[in-house]
N, C-alpha and C positions, 0 to 999 in steps of 0.2 A: 554401689549399687548401677556405678557400672562395668561391675561384672557380669549382672546382675540382670541387667538388659538386653548384654551382651548377648549369657544364651539366651536370652528369647529372643534373641533374634535368630541367632545362628537357627535356632529354631520351627522357626517360621519357614527356614529361607527351606533344611530341609525339607518336609510338607510341601514342597515347590509352592506357597501364600502368600501372595502378594498382598500387599500397608492392605489397600483395600477389603481386600477379601476378611483379613483379619479383625479392621477395624469396625467392620460390618456389624458383625457375626459377635463380636464386644459387643457393640452397641454404640460404639465412637470415635474419635473423629481422626483424619487422619496423625491430623499433626501431634496428636495427644497418645497416637503409637508411633508415632517417631522418637515422640520425649520420657514412652519408657523404651527403644531403645538403644536411646542413648542415656537410660541408668534415674531419669532425671530425682529425684524427691517432692516436685510439687508434684507431680501422679498421684493422684487419692492409689488405698490403698487396692481397691473396687476395681478402680482401672485396671490394676495390673493380676493382681486375680480374676476376672470378666477374659483376658489376656491367653491366660496360661490354662486356660479351662474352654479358652476357642484349640488351645492345643493341643488338648488332652494331657495337660500339666499339672492338675489343679490336687489331685493329691500329695506334690510335690506341697507345696504351698501346706501343705496341713502340718505337713515334718516342724516346720517353722518350730522351734520356742521346744515341741515335744524330747527332746531332749533331752531333759534341765540338769545338768549332774550337777550340778556347784547349788543348784535348792537343794535338789535330794542332802547333800552331805551337810547344809544348811538347818535343813529340816532334821537334817537327825540325829544332830550334834545339838540338837530341845532339847531329841529324848532323854542325853545323856543325862 
């Protein structure tokens, strides 16, 4: 989670957006954005998604668990 928060923070800075701009556009408090950038697991996944959307990274979010190689192997075993 800490790594995710750091990646979000770096993405915000690369876009030269302030914490105020991102929090307003994501409809969250600046405190919540601060917690996201620290990788807090106490923040809702929806808040994380809203920040990623503001940064134009919502497609990255949709890739989570998309390539379920282990699950497909388990499924294939049941087919045998």
